[in-house]
Structure formats: C-alpha cells, structure tokens
C-alpha positions as CSV (number, residue, x, y, z in Angstrom):
1,X,-59.8,-51.3,-17.6
2,X,-56.9,-51.6,-19.8
3,X,-54.6,-53.7,-18.2
4,X,-57.4,-55.9,-17.3
5,X,-58.0,-56.1,-20.6
6,X,-54.4,-56.9,-21.3
7,X,-53.6,-59.7,-18.7
8,X,-56.6,-61.3,-16.7
9,X,-55.8,-63.8,-13.6
10,X,-52.2,-62.9,-12.3
11,X,-51.4,-64.9,-9.2
12,X,-48.2,-63.0,-7.7
13,X,-45.9,-65.0,-5.8
14,X,-45.8,-65.2,-2.3
15,X,-42.1,-64.1,-2.3
16,X,-41.1,-61.0,-4.5
17,X,-39.3,-62.5,-7.8
18,X,-37.7,-59.3,-8.7
19,X,-34.9,-60.0,-6.6
20,X,-35.1,-63.6,-7.3
21,X,-34.9,-62.7,-11.2
22,X,-32.2,-60.6,-10.9
23,X,-30.1,-63.5,-8.8
24,X,-30.9,-66.4,-11.6
25,X,-29.7,-63.9,-14.4
26,X,-26.8,-63.6,-13.0
27,X,-26.6,-66.7,-11.5
28,X,-26.5,-68.0,-15.0
29,X,-24.4,-65.8,-16.5
30,X,-21.8,-66.4,-13.9
31,X,-22.4,-70.4,-14.2
32,X,-21.9,-70.2,-18.2
33,X,-18.9,-68.5,-18.2
34,X,-17.5,-70.4,-15.6
35,X,-18.5,-73.6,-17.9
36,X,-16.7,-72.0,-20.9
37,X,-13.5,-70.7,-19.3
38,X,-13.5,-74.4,-17.7
39,X,-13.4,-75.6,-21.0
40,X,-11.5,-73.2,-22.9
41,X,-8.6,-73.8,-20.5
42,X,-8.8,-77.7,-20.9
43,X,-6.0,-79.0,-22.9
44,X,-6.5,-81.3,-25.9
45,X,-3.6,-83.8,-25.8
46,X,-2.1,-85.9,-28.4
47,X,-3.3,-89.1,-26.6
48,X,-5.2,-89.5,-23.8
49,X,-4.3,-90.7,-20.6
50,X,-7.7,-93.1,-20.7
51,X,-8.8,-95.1,-23.4
52,X,-12.3,-95.0,-24.8
53,X,-14.0,-97.5,-22.7
54,X,-12.5,-96.0,-19.4
55,X,-13.5,-92.5,-20.9
56,X,-16.9,-94.0,-21.5
57,X,-17.3,-95.3,-17.4
58,X,-16.4,-91.9,-16.6
59,X,-19.3,-90.6,-18.7
60,X,-21.5,-92.7,-17.5
61,X,-21.0,-92.7,-14.3
62,X,-20.9,-88.7,-14.1
63,X,-24.0,-88.4,-15.7
64,X,-25.8,-91.5,-13.4
65,X,-24.3,-89.9,-10.4
66,X,-25.7,-86.3,-11.6
67,X,-29.3,-87.3,-12.6
68,X,-29.2,-89.0,-9.4
69,X,-28.4,-86.3,-6.7
70,X,-30.8,-83.7,-9.2
71,X,-33.7,-86.2,-8.5
72,X,-33.3,-86.6,-5.1
73,X,-32.8,-82.8,-4.1
74,X,-36.3,-81.9,-5.9
75,X,-37.9,-84.3,-4.2
76,X,-37.5,-82.5,-1.1
77,X,-41.2,-80.5,-0.3
78,X,-38.6,-77.5,0.4
79,X,-38.5,-77.1,-3.5
80,X,-42.3,-76.6,-3.6
81,X,-41.5,-72.5,-2.9
82,X,-39.8,-70.0,-5.4
83,X,-37.6,-69.4,-3.4
84,X,-36.6,-73.2,-2.3
85,X,-37.2,-73.8,-6.1
86,X,-34.3,-71.3,-7.1
87,X,-31.7,-72.2,-4.2
88,X,-32.2,-76.0,-5.4
89,X,-31.1,-74.8,-8.8
90,X,-28.2,-73.0,-7.9
91,X,-26.6,-75.2,-5.6
92,X,-27.0,-78.1,-8.9
93,X,-26.2,-75.7,-11.3
94,X,-22.8,-75.0,-8.9
95,X,-22.7,-79.6,-9.1
96,X,-22.8,-79.5,-12.8
97,X,-19.8,-77.3,-12.8
98,X,-18.0,-79.4,-11.0
99,X,-19.1,-83.0,-12.7
100,X,-18.1,-81.0,-15.6
101,X,-14.5,-80.1,-14.6
102,X,-13.7,-83.6,-13.9
103,X,-15.1,-84.7,-17.1
104,X,-13.0,-82.7,-18.6
105,X,-9.6,-82.9,-16.7
106,X,-9.8,-86.4,-15.7
107,X,-12.0,-87.9,-18.3
108,X,-10.4,-85.9,-20.8
109,X,-13.8,-85.0,-22.5
110,X,-12.0,-82.6,-25.1
111,X,-10.0,-85.5,-27.2
112,X,-12.9,-87.4,-27.3
113,X,-14.8,-84.6,-28.9
114,X,-12.0,-83.2,-31.1
115,X,-13.2,-84.5,-34.1
116,X,-15.8,-82.0,-33.9
117,X,-13.1,-79.7,-35.5
118,X,-12.5,-80.9,-38.5
119,X,-8.5,-81.1,-37.6
120,X,-8.8,-78.2,-35.5
121,X,-9.9,-76.0,-38.3
122,X,-13.2,-75.4,-36.6
123,X,-12.4,-75.0,-32.7
124,X,-16.0,-73.0,-32.1
125,X,-17.8,-76.4,-33.7
126,X,-15.3,-78.1,-30.9
127,X,-16.7,-75.2,-28.0
128,X,-20.1,-76.0,-29.2
129,X,-19.8,-79.8,-28.3
130,X,-18.1,-78.8,-24.8
131,X,-21.4,-76.3,-24.6
132,X,-23.8,-79.3,-25.4
133,X,-22.3,-81.3,-23.0
134,X,-22.6,-79.0,-20.3
135,X,-26.4,-78.1,-21.4
136,X,-26.6,-82.0,-20.7
137,X,-26.0,-81.5,-17.0
138,X,-28.4,-78.6,-17.0
139,X,-31.4,-80.8,-18.7
140,X,-30.7,-83.2,-15.9
141,X,-31.3,-80.6,-13.6
142,X,-34.6,-79.6,-15.3
143,X,-35.6,-82.7,-15.9
144,X,-35.6,-83.2,-12.1
145,X,-36.9,-79.8,-11.1
146,X,-40.0,-80.0,-14.0
147,X,-42.7,-81.0,-11.6
148,X,-40.9,-78.3,-8.9
149,X,-42.1,-75.6,-11.2
150,X,-45.0,-76.5,-12.3
151,X,-46.5,-76.6,-8.7
152,X,-44.3,-73.3,-8.0
153,X,-45.6,-72.0,-11.8
154,X,-48.7,-72.9,-12.0
155,X,-48.1,-74.5,-16.0
156,X,-46.8,-77.8,-16.2
157,X,-44.7,-78.8,-19.7
158,X,-44.0,-82.1,-21.3
159,X,-40.3,-82.9,-20.6
160,X,-38.9,-82.1,-24.2
161,X,-40.8,-78.8,-23.8
162,X,-39.7,-77.9,-20.6
163,X,-35.9,-78.2,-21.8
164,X,-36.6,-76.7,-24.7
165,X,-37.9,-73.6,-22.5
166,X,-35.1,-73.2,-20.4
167,X,-32.3,-73.7,-23.3
168,X,-34.4,-70.6,-25.3
169,X,-34.0,-68.4,-22.0
170,X,-30.4,-69.2,-21.3
171,X,-29.2,-69.1,-25.0
172,X,-28.7,-65.4,-25.0
173,X,-26.0,-66.2,-22.3
174,X,-24.0,-68.2,-24.4
175,X,-24.9,-67.3,-28.1
176,X,-22.4,-63.9,-27.8
177,X,-20.0,-66.4,-27.3
178,X,-20.5,-69.1,-29.9
179,X,-21.0,-66.6,-32.4
180,X,-17.7,-65.0,-31.9
181,X,-15.9,-67.8,-31.9
182,X,-17.4,-69.3,-35.4
183,X,-16.5,-65.7,-36.9
184,X,-13.2,-66.0,-35.3
185,X,-12.4,-69.4,-36.9
186,X,-13.9,-68.0,-40.4
187,X,-11.7,-65.0,-40.2
188,X,-8.2,-67.1,-39.6
189,X,-9.3,-69.2,-43.0
190,X,-9.3,-65.6,-44.8
191,X,-6.3,-66.6,-46.8
192,X,-4.2,-63.0,-46.2
193,X,-1.5,-62.8,-44.0
194,X,-2.1,-59.6,-43.0
195,X,-5.6,-60.2,-41.7
196,X,-4.4,-63.3,-39.6
197,X,-1.5,-60.9,-38.1
198,X,-3.5,-58.4,-37.6
199,X,-6.3,-60.6,-35.5
200,X,-3.4,-62.4,-34.1
201,X,-1.4,-59.8,-32.6
202,X,-2.7,-58.5,-28.9
203,X,-4.3,-55.2,-30.2
204,X,-6.1,-56.8,-33.0
205,X,-7.5,-59.6,-31.1
206,X,-8.6,-56.8,-29.0
207,X,-10.0,-54.7,-31.5
208,X,-11.8,-57.5,-32.9
209,X,-13.4,-58.2,-29.8
210,X,-14.5,-54.9,-29.6
211,X,-15.9,-54.8,-33.2
212,X,-18.1,-57.8,-32.5
213,X,-19.0,-56.4,-29.1
214,X,-20.3,-53.5,-30.6
215,X,-22.5,-55.6,-33.3
216,X,-23.8,-58.0,-30.7
217,X,-25.1,-54.9,-28.6
218,X,-26.8,-53.4,-32.0
219,X,-28.6,-56.4,-33.2
220,X,-28.9,-59.0,-30.4
221,X,-32.2,-57.5,-28.6
222,X,-34.4,-58.8,-31.6
223,X,-33.3,-61.8,-31.2
224,X,-33.4,-62.4,-27.7
225,X,-36.9,-60.9,-27.5
226,X,-37.9,-64.2,-29.9
227,X,-36.0,-66.4,-27.8
228,X,-37.9,-65.0,-24.1
229,X,-41.0,-65.2,-26.2
230,X,-41.8,-61.7,-25.9
231,X,-45.1,-60.3,-27.8
232,X,-46.0,-56.6,-28.5
233,X,-48.4,-54.9,-26.2
234,X,-52.1,-55.1,-27.4
235,X,-52.9,-51.9,-28.9
236,X,-55.1,-49.7,-26.0
237,X,-55.5,-47.1,-23.6
238,X,-52.3,-48.4,-21.2
239,X,-50.4,-49.0,-24.5
240,X,-51.3,-45.5,-25.8
241,X,-50.5,-43.5,-22.3
242,X,-47.2,-45.2,-22.0
243,X,-46.5,-44.1,-25.8
244,X,-47.5,-40.8,-25.2
245,X,-45.3,-40.8,-22.1
246,X,-42.2,-41.9,-24.0
247,X,-42.8,-39.5,-26.3
248,X,-42.5,-36.6,-24.1
249,X,-39.5,-37.4,-22.4
250,X,-37.7,-37.8,-26.3
251,X,-37.4,-41.6,-26.1
252,X,-38.3,-44.1,-28.6
253,X,-38.9,-47.8,-27.9
254,X,-41.3,-50.6,-28.7
255,X,-43.0,-52.1,-25.7
256,X,-43.5,-55.9,-25.1
257,X,-44.6,-58.3,-22.7
258,X,-42.2,-60.5,-21.3
259,X,-43.9,-63.9,-19.9
260,X,-41.1,-64.1,-17.7
261,X,-41.7,-67.5,-15.2
262,X,-45.2,-67.3,-16.8
263,X,-45.3,-63.7,-16.0
264,X,-45.8,-63.6,-12.5
265,X,-42.3,-62.2,-12.0
266,X,-42.8,-57.8,-10.9
267,X,-40.0,-56.6,-13.1
268,X,-39.5,-54.2,-15.8
269,X,-36.2,-54.1,-18.2
270,X,-35.0,-52.2,-21.3
271,X,-32.7,-53.4,-23.9
272,X,-31.2,-52.0,-27.3
273,X,-28.9,-49.1,-28.2
274,X,-30.2,-48.3,-31.6
275,X,-34.0,-46.4,-31.1
276,X,-35.3,-48.8,-33.8
277,X,-34.0,-52.0,-32.3
278,X,-34.5,-51.0,-28.6
279,X,-37.1,-52.5,-26.6
280,X,-39.0,-52.0,-23.3
281,X,-40.6,-55.4,-21.5
282,X,-42.8,-55.5,-18.9
283,X,-43.9,-58.6,-17.3
284,X,-47.6,-59.5,-17.0
285,X,-47.7,-59.5,-13.2
286,X,-46.2,-55.7,-13.3
287,X,-48.8,-54.6,-15.4
288,X,-51.7,-55.9,-13.4
289,X,-49.7,-55.0,-9.9
290,X,-48.9,-51.4,-10.8
291,X,-51.2,-48.1,-11.2
292,X,-50.4,-45.8,-14.5
293,X,-48.5,-43.5,-12.2
294,X,-46.2,-46.3,-10.9
295,X,-46.4,-47.6,-14.6
296,X,-44.6,-44.5,-15.3
297,X,-42.2,-44.4,-12.5
298,X,-41.5,-47.9,-13.6
299,X,-40.4,-46.6,-17.3
300,X,-39.0,-43.6,-16.2
301,X,-36.7,-45.6,-14.3
302,X,-35.9,-48.2,-17.5
303,X,-35.8,-44.4,-20.0
304,X,-33.3,-43.5,-17.4
305,X,-30.9,-46.6,-18.4
306,X,-30.7,-45.4,-21.9
307,X,-30.3,-41.7,-21.1
308,X,-27.8,-42.1,-18.5
309,X,-26.0,-44.4,-21.4
310,X,-25.8,-47.7,-19.4
311,X,-26.1,-49.8,-21.8
312,X,-23.0,-48.5,-23.8
313,X,-21.4,-48.8,-20.3
314,X,-22.1,-52.1,-20.0
315,X,-20.0,-52.4,-23.4
316,X,-17.2,-50.7,-21.7
317,X,-17.0,-52.5,-18.5
318,X,-17.7,-56.2,-20.4
319,X,-15.0,-54.9,-23.0
320,X,-12.4,-53.5,-20.3
321,X,-12.3,-56.9,-18.7
322,X,-11.9,-58.5,-22.1
323,X,-8.8,-56.5,-22.9
324,X,-7.6,-56.8,-19.2
325,X,-7.9,-60.5,-19.3
326,X,-6.1,-60.5,-23.1
327,X,-3.3,-58.4,-21.9
328,X,-2.1,-60.3,-18.6
329,X,-3.1,-63.8,-20.2
330,X,0.7,-64.7,-21.2
331,X,2.2,-62.5,-17.9
332,X,0.1,-64.2,-15.7
333,X,0.6,-67.9,-17.0
334,X,4.1,-68.1,-17.3
335,X,5.1,-65.8,-13.8
336,X,2.8,-68.9,-12.3
337,X,4.7,-71.4,-14.3
338,X,7.8,-70.2,-13.4
339,X,7.9,-71.8,-9.7
340,X,9.2,-74.8,-9.0
341,X,6.7,-76.1,-6.8
342,X,4.2,-76.0,-10.3
343,X,7.0,-78.8,-11.7
344,X,6.9,-80.6,-8.3
345,X,3.3,-81.5,-8.6
346,X,3.9,-82.1,-12.5
347,X,6.6,-84.7,-11.3
348,X,4.3,-86.5,-9.1
349,X,2.6,-88.1,-12.5
350,X,-1.2,-87.7,-10.6
351,X,-2.4,-86.0,-14.0
352,X,-1.1,-85.2,-17.6
353,X,1.5,-82.0,-17.7
354,X,-0.8,-80.0,-19.9
355,X,-3.6,-80.5,-17.5
356,X,-2.0,-78.9,-14.9
357,X,-0.4,-76.3,-16.9
358,X,-4.0,-75.3,-18.1
359,X,-5.6,-75.4,-14.9
360,X,-2.4,-73.2,-13.7
361,X,-3.0,-71.1,-16.3
362,X,-7.0,-71.1,-16.4
363,X,-8.5,-71.2,-12.1
364,X,-6.5,-67.3,-11.2
365,X,-8.3,-66.0,-14.6
366,X,-11.4,-67.8,-14.2
367,X,-11.2,-66.0,-9.9
368,X,-10.5,-63.1,-11.8
369,X,-13.4,-63.2,-13.8
370,X,-15.8,-64.2,-10.6
371,X,-14.0,-61.7,-9.1
372,X,-14.3,-58.8,-11.3
373,X,-18.4,-59.5,-12.0
374,X,-19.0,-59.8,-8.2
375,X,-17.6,-56.8,-7.1
376,X,-16.5,-54.3,-9.8
377,X,-19.7,-55.1,-12.7
378,X,-21.8,-55.8,-9.4
379,X,-20.5,-52.3,-8.0
380,X,-21.4,-50.2,-11.1
381,X,-24.4,-52.1,-11.4
382,X,-25.2,-51.0,-8.5
383,X,-24.9,-48.2,-8.9
384,X,-26.6,-47.6,-12.5
385,X,-29.5,-48.6,-10.7
386,X,-29.6,-46.2,-8.4
387,X,-29.2,-43.7,-11.0
388,X,-31.5,-44.9,-12.6
389,X,-34.0,-44.6,-10.0
390,X,-33.4,-40.8,-9.7
391,X,-34.1,-39.8,-13.0
392,X,-37.6,-39.9,-12.1
393,X,-36.9,-36.8,-10.1
394,X,-35.8,-35.3,-13.5
395,X,-39.0,-37.0,-15.4
396,X,-41.5,-36.9,-12.8
397,X,-40.6,-34.3,-10.4
398,X,-40.7,-36.5,-7.2
399,X,-40.4,-40.1,-6.4
400,X,-43.3,-40.6,-4.9
401,X,-44.8,-43.1,-7.5
402,X,-41.6,-44.8,-7.5
403,X,-41.3,-45.3,-3.8
404,X,-44.9,-46.6,-4.0
405,X,-44.1,-49.0,-6.5
406,X,-41.7,-50.3,-4.5
407,X,-43.7,-50.7,-1.4
408,X,-46.4,-52.2,-3.4
409,X,-43.5,-54.9,-4.0
410,X,-42.7,-55.6,-0.7
411,X,-46.4,-55.6,0.6
412,X,-47.2,-58.0,-2.6
413,X,-44.6,-60.3,-1.7
414,X,-43.7,-60.4,1.7
415,X,-40.0,-59.5,0.8
416,X,-38.2,-58.2,3.8
417,X,-36.8,-54.7,2.6
418,X,-33.8,-54.8,4.0
419,X,-32.7,-57.8,2.0
420,X,-29.1,-57.4,0.4
421,X,-28.5,-57.4,-2.8
422,X,-25.0,-57.6,-4.4
423,X,-26.2,-56.5,-7.9
424,X,-28.7,-54.3,-7.1
425,X,-29.4,-52.6,-3.6
426,X,-32.3,-53.5,-1.7
427,X,-35.9,-52.3,-1.7
428,X,-35.3,-50.6,1.4
429,X,-32.0,-49.0,0.5
430,X,-33.8,-47.5,-2.6
431,X,-36.4,-46.5,-1.0
432,X,-34.6,-44.5,1.7
433,X,-32.2,-43.2,-0.8
434,X,-35.4,-41.9,-3.0
435,X,-36.7,-40.1,0.1
436,X,-33.1,-38.5,0.9
437,X,-33.0,-37.4,-2.3
438,X,-36.1,-36.0,-2.0
439,X,-35.2,-33.9,1.2
440,X,-32.1,-33.1,-0.3
441,X,-31.9,-33.0,-3.7
442,X,-28.0,-32.5,-4.0
443,X,-28.0,-36.1,-3.3
444,X,-29.2,-36.9,-7.5
445,X,-26.2,-34.9,-8.6
446,X,-23.9,-36.3,-5.9
447,X,-24.8,-39.7,-7.0
448,X,-24.1,-38.4,-11.0
449,X,-20.8,-37.7,-9.9
450,X,-20.0,-40.5,-7.7
451,X,-20.5,-42.5,-11.3
452,X,-18.5,-40.5,-13.3
453,X,-15.8,-40.2,-10.8
454,X,-16.0,-44.3,-10.5
455,X,-15.5,-44.4,-14.6
456,X,-12.8,-42.4,-14.8
457,X,-10.9,-44.2,-12.1
458,X,-11.9,-47.5,-13.4
459,X,-10.6,-46.6,-17.2
460,X,-6.9,-44.9,-15.2
461,X,-6.9,-48.8,-14.0
462,X,-7.7,-50.2,-16.8
463,X,-5.5,-48.5,-18.6
464,X,-2.4,-48.8,-15.7
465,X,-2.8,-52.5,-15.6
466,X,-2.7,-53.3,-19.3
467,X,0.1,-50.9,-19.3
468,X,1.9,-52.5,-17.0
469,X,1.1,-55.9,-18.5
470,X,2.2,-54.9,-21.8
471,X,5.9,-54.1,-19.8
472,X,6.3,-57.5,-18.6
473,X,9.2,-59.7,-20.3
474,X,6.9,-62.3,-21.5
475,X,9.8,-63.8,-23.4
476,X,12.0,-64.2,-21.1
477,X,9.3,-65.6,-18.7
478,X,8.1,-68.0,-21.3
479,X,11.9,-68.9,-21.8
480,X,11.9,-69.9,-17.9
481,X,8.9,-71.9,-18.7
482,X,9.8,-74.2,-21.3
483,X,13.3,-74.7,-19.6
484,X,11.9,-75.8,-16.4
485,X,9.5,-77.9,-18.0
486,X,11.9,-79.8,-20.1
487,X,14.2,-80.0,-16.8
488,X,11.5,-81.2,-14.1
489,X,8.9,-83.1,-16.2
490,X,10.9,-84.6,-19.2
491,X,14.0,-85.5,-17.3
492,X,12.1,-87.8,-15.5
493,X,11.8,-90.0,-18.3
494,X,15.1,-90.6,-18.4
495,X,15.2,-92.8,-15.6
496,X,16.1,-96.2,-17.1
497,X,17.7,-95.0,-20.3
498,X,20.8,-96.0,-21.3
499,X,22.3,-92.6,-22.5
500,X,21.8,-90.3,-19.8
501,X,24.4,-88.5,-21.0
502,X,23.1,-87.6,-24.5
503,X,19.8,-86.3,-22.6
504,X,21.8,-83.8,-20.4
505,X,23.8,-83.2,-23.5
506,X,20.3,-82.3,-25.5
507,X,19.1,-80.8,-22.8
508,X,21.9,-78.2,-22.5
509,X,21.8,-77.3,-25.9
510,X,18.3,-76.3,-26.0
511,X,18.8,-74.3,-22.9
512,X,21.7,-72.6,-24.1
513,X,20.0,-71.7,-27.3
514,X,16.9,-70.3,-25.1
515,X,19.9,-68.0,-23.7
516,X,19.0,-70.1,-19.8
517,X,23.1,-70.2,-19.4
518,X,23.2,-70.9,-16.3
519,X,20.9,-74.2,-16.4
520,X,22.9,-75.3,-19.6
521,X,26.1,-75.0,-18.0
522,X,24.4,-77.2,-15.1
523,X,23.5,-79.9,-17.8
524,X,26.5,-79.7,-19.6
525,X,28.4,-80.7,-16.1
526,X,26.1,-83.1,-15.6
527,X,26.6,-84.8,-18.8
528,X,30.4,-84.4,-18.6
529,X,29.9,-86.4,-15.0
530,X,28.7,-89.2,-17.3
531,X,30.2,-89.4,-20.6
532,X,34.0,-87.1,-20.4
533,X,35.1,-88.2,-23.7
534,X,32.5,-86.9,-25.9
535,X,33.0,-84.3,-28.1
536,X,30.2,-82.9,-28.9
537,X,29.6,-82.1,-25.9
538,X,32.9,-80.9,-24.9
539,X,33.0,-78.5,-27.6
540,X,29.5,-76.9,-26.9
541,X,30.4,-76.9,-23.0
542,X,33.7,-75.3,-24.3
543,X,31.6,-73.0,-26.6
544,X,29.6,-71.6,-23.2
545,X,32.2,-70.8,-21.5
546,X,33.9,-68.7,-24.2
547,X,30.5,-67.2,-25.5
548,X,27.9,-67.3,-22.7
549,X,26.5,-63.5,-22.3
550,X,27.6,-63.6,-18.8
551,X,30.8,-62.6,-18.1
552,X,30.8,-64.7,-14.5
553,X,29.9,-67.5,-16.5
554,X,32.7,-67.2,-18.9
555,X,36.3,-69.5,-18.1
556,X,38.7,-69.4,-21.1
557,X,41.2,-71.4,-19.4
558,X,38.5,-74.2,-19.1
559,X,37.4,-73.6,-22.4
560,X,40.5,-73.8,-24.0
561,X,41.0,-77.3,-22.5
562,X,37.9,-78.7,-23.4
563,X,38.2,-77.6,-26.9
564,X,41.6,-79.4,-27.1
565,X,40.6,-82.6,-25.6
566,X,37.1,-82.5,-28.7
567,X,39.7,-81.4,-31.3
568,X,42.2,-84.7,-30.4
569,X,38.8,-87.0,-30.2
570,X,37.4,-85.5,-33.2
571,X,38.8,-82.0,-35.2
572,X,36.0,-81.6,-37.2
573,X,35.4,-78.0,-38.5
574,X,33.2,-76.7,-35.9
575,X,35.2,-77.8,-33.2
576,X,38.2,-76.4,-34.9
577,X,36.3,-73.2,-34.9
578,X,35.8,-73.5,-31.0
579,X,39.7,-74.1,-30.4
580,X,40.4,-71.4,-32.2
581,X,38.6,-69.1,-30.4
582,X,39.7,-70.7,-27.3
583,X,43.4,-70.2,-28.2
584,X,42.1,-65.8,-29.1
585,X,40.1,-66.0,-26.2
586,X,43.5,-66.6,-24.1
587,X,45.9,-64.5,-26.1
588,X,47.3,-67.1,-28.3
589,X,46.8,-65.3,-31.5
590,X,49.1,-67.1,-33.8
591,X,47.3,-70.6,-33.3
592,X,43.9,-69.4,-33.1
593,X,44.7,-68.2,-37.0
594,X,46.1,-71.3,-38.3
595,X,43.5,-73.4,-36.7
596,X,40.9,-71.3,-38.0
597,X,41.9,-71.8,-41.3
598,X,42.4,-75.6,-40.9
599,X,38.4,-75.1,-40.2
600,X,38.4,-73.1,-43.2
601,X,39.7,-75.6,-45.5
602,X,37.5,-78.1,-43.8
603,X,33.8,-76.6,-44.7
604,X,34.3,-74.3,-47.6
605,X,30.3,-74.1,-47.1
606,X,30.8,-72.3,-44.0
607,X,33.6,-70.3,-45.4
608,X,31.8,-67.0,-44.9
609,X,31.8,-67.3,-41.4
610,X,34.9,-68.7,-40.7
611,X,36.9,-65.7,-42.6
612,X,34.5,-63.0,-40.3
613,X,36.0,-65.0,-37.2
614,X,39.6,-64.3,-39.1
615,X,38.9,-60.8,-39.0
616,X,37.3,-60.5,-35.6
617,X,40.3,-62.7,-34.2
618,X,42.9,-60.1,-36.0
619,X,40.7,-56.6,-35.2
620,X,39.5,-57.0,-31.9
621,X,40.4,-58.3,-27.9
622,X,38.3,-60.9,-26.4
623,X,37.5,-59.5,-23.5
624,X,35.9,-56.4,-25.4
625,X,34.1,-58.7,-27.9
626,X,30.4,-59.1,-27.2
627,X,29.2,-59.9,-31.0
628,X,30.5,-63.7,-30.4
629,X,28.0,-64.5,-28.2
630,X,25.3,-64.0,-30.5
631,X,26.8,-66.0,-33.5
C-alpha cells in the first residue's frame, strides 16, 4: 500500500533502461569532456585567418547543417522507441562535436568570443561562452528530438521547457569545470606573488585541483539533487521501513524520489560523502516494481558503495588522471613537436601553425582521456559495482533478493541477460556472480582483494608516470621546439625578403642564445654565404666557434680568421673582445692582452667584463676553460 500511495500508473519501458541510463550518463560525460577539451586546446590568434563575415557564414552554415541533419534523423520511425531515441541522440552528440571542432579550428570562433574574457583577465568567461556555443548545437538536437521523446516517454514539453530540462540534467557534468575555471581566475587576481607562484607550479596546480575536487564532492550533491528535480519521499510505511533498514546498517542518508526520464527508469543511486549531505535516489519505476525485500537489496547495494568508500575512490581516480595529465602535458607536447613532420605540415600553410600546435598538443590527451575513462575508470566502476552487489551478503545474509530484483528487471524489460556493458557487468554476469558467491562465499573476499590490489597497482603506476614525467628534460625539449618552429615555419616568410642574410643571422643568434649550437652554426654559415662581409655576422660566428659548449664545434683557427676580418671592417669593443679571445685560444697571449685593453678603453661601461677577460687570459689555458661558454 505504501508504494501505491506514493506513485500510481507507472508504465515500464518495453526495453530495460537501467543499462540505457548508464550509457546515456557516461556517454554525455565523455561528450562534454571532449567538447571542453577541444575548446581548451584551441588557441586565440592575434589576427584571425577568416574575416568576421566569413566567420558568420561558417557559423550560420554549421548551425543550418546540424539542425537539418538532426531533424531528418528524428523523423525516422526507429526513434519512436527508447533504444532508437538514445541511439539517435548518441550519434548526433558525436556529430555536434565534429561541427564544434570545425568552428573552433577553421572558423576560429575562439577569437570572436575572446571579448568575453575582458582582456584575458577572466578566461573562465571565455570558457563559458564556448560551452554555451556547444549547448546551442545540443539544443538543436533536443528540439529535433522533442516529439520523439514525448512519444517514447509519454510527456509533452514546450520547446523552451524541453531545452531547459535537458540543460538542467546535464549541468552537473560541466558545472565543476566552470566553477574551477572561475575560482582559478579569481585566485589569479590575488595581489600576492607567492600565491600566484604556488598555483602556477605543477604541484600547486595539482593541490589546488585536489582541494577543489574535495569541496565539489562535499557540497555538489545538494545542487545536483535540485537540478534533477528530486523530491523527498513522502512519509509513509515504505519510507519508515527503509529508514529503519538504513539505521540497522549504521547508515544515514535522506531518501529522494528521482523523476529520471519521467520516472520510468528502473534504477537507483547514492551520492554524497558527508552524512548530512548524502542522498539515496530511487526512481518511481523501481519503487513500483520491486517488493520490499528487493528494495532492501537495492538499498544494500547503494549502502555498499558508501561502506566500501567508492565515492572517495572516484575522487582518487578523477584526481589521479588530472595529476597524470598535468605532469605529462608539457613533456608530451614538446616531444611531439620535436618531429620534423609537424613542421612540414605547418609549412604547407593549410591551417594556422598555432592551430596545428593546439591539435598536436590536445589530440593525444583527448585520446588518453577517452582511453582512461573507457578502460581504467570503466574497470574500476565495474568492480565497484560488483563489490556493492556482494555487500548484500553482509547485510541480508544472501543474495537472493538482489538476484530476484535483477530477474524482475530482465522479465519486465525484455532486455537480454547477456547484453554487454563496458562500465557495469551485464545483468546476466551479475546474477551469475551472485549465485557463485551463494555457493562459494570465498569469492566475496576474493573480489575485495581484487579491488584492493588493483588500487595499489593503480597508485604505483600513477606514481611511476608522474615520477618519470618529472625527469623529462622539458626545458631542452622546449628549446628544440622553439628552434624548429622558427627555422621551419617563420623562415618561409623569408621568401622574397631582400636581406635574407640578416634573417639567417638573427636566426643563428636566437638558436645560439638557446644553446642550440649546431643549428645556429648552420644558420650562420648560410648567412655568411649571402653576406661574407657582415662584421656582426663574422663576430657572432667566431664567438660560437670559440665558446661552443660542444668541443666538437670549436674551431679556434677559423674563429681567428673571422674575428680578424670583423675587426678590420668594424673595430668595435665587443668585436675586439672576440678577436682577443681568438688570439688567446690560439696561444697568442701578447696580442690577446693588447687587443682586450683596446676593448676596455673603447667601452668603459663594460670595464668589469673586460677586466675579467684579461684575468682569464693570464690565469687559464683555453682548452681548460669552460666558463667562457657561459659568458
């Protein structure tokens, strides 16, 4: 009587939606994560490659194309069933990502939204603008599917109400990211250098995210409950029975009705770590369908998640990926950018180099993210669910009621028992394992050991990845990237430039300053072929041949010839210093001291440096001198 007093007239789907629910929730999570990632790695160019009018054409064309495809998709008769509706929604969500990526990387939409950041002071607002753009495409999807939804779920919505309902249902997926971005921007405005340095350091960034994640886990459940339209279960025999059941397990949580998909989904959930902010959600369909012993088994399953610390472990799994990605980001990016094929692609001038860098840097992490959530996260979710299933043995003494609940789901829905599921074991597998543990209880402890060992292995692998990533010579990789970027991309701008020798000399200077001496030598030699009488070029090349950190590159004899030629053309103090160093390197001490004194007289402001040079000439031998390369 208690259940009938709460909800009446529940009509079950012809297909069991517990599996579909999981698919929808996790599919939406991956879709939004991908959209966020695509927007995050896209760059904001100083000047756009497309004009405002061209951007408008691309934008309108993208919206029109996507809206047309969405409408045609939902006109199909196959979308009048629950399975067909969700398949269409999944395909169109993937298409939305493709169209969104086209707008980002070919329409340069981020440039035209950049005003939202108020001069880059609030990047989070730009992120919100990008998210709103993606939601525009999803809104076209929801509008196109509104009538199919009404036929499948038995409830009609107005256009605005239907979009609002879907936005509210998906907001919990994106709100943590939006909130984190806003908080990060606000912290960046704190007028404290130490605070900014802490946040910008790798470990500070990780700690900041970890603290934020903990706060979200604690305080987010009440917001999610409101967004999902959950209401407290009315007082009555069933509520009092379930509350008593929870108290016997020393478990405290408020019980709410979850009107997911108009209340017709056979499922339950638990959320919240803190007892006062912890909720068990039951859909009307599961309340109406299950007997009290079966509902107790469902409750025991949800309690098992809390008792086995699964909610905290989810924080570890999400935070672990964030830490790993944070430490791998720069080494992976610069490693990929060290390959010549990347710069060959840039030189083809198909898309902006910054866009290629963004894609090269972002694509591996997007694949890593999808792999992580599909396989690593999915592995733990499956085994956490199995642990929660087995918790019914501790509460009820056997798994018969939960098996009966699963059998009832299969019977009521017509879902195949053996339907595979990447994030939950299939219902047939779950029933079989419960029956196995009924016969051989040792499998219960075995599952606990499996989860514990898997977590230990996960932590060790995570620590190893972070440790190895911290040992990667990121600065050297960055220098290689910068040099190749300049040499292979910016050098294309030299075509048609009158003074190409100057470009090569400046390139050599930059490479030399970044200690990329072999590449600098190549650039200087190219410049020398074009302009053999440039005193600055002769001087700089001579200095490289004298002070290169790689002994194989040093050539004192050639350096002396170049320095003498440079001094004849332009006897400026810094050129005379190079000549003096060349004399010293070739064992000509008297000439070295005499020329260095000329440099000292010619530039009193650099007197201290020239005096140190004189002391070096008199106290050190050239082939033993290493510090000169650092001057």
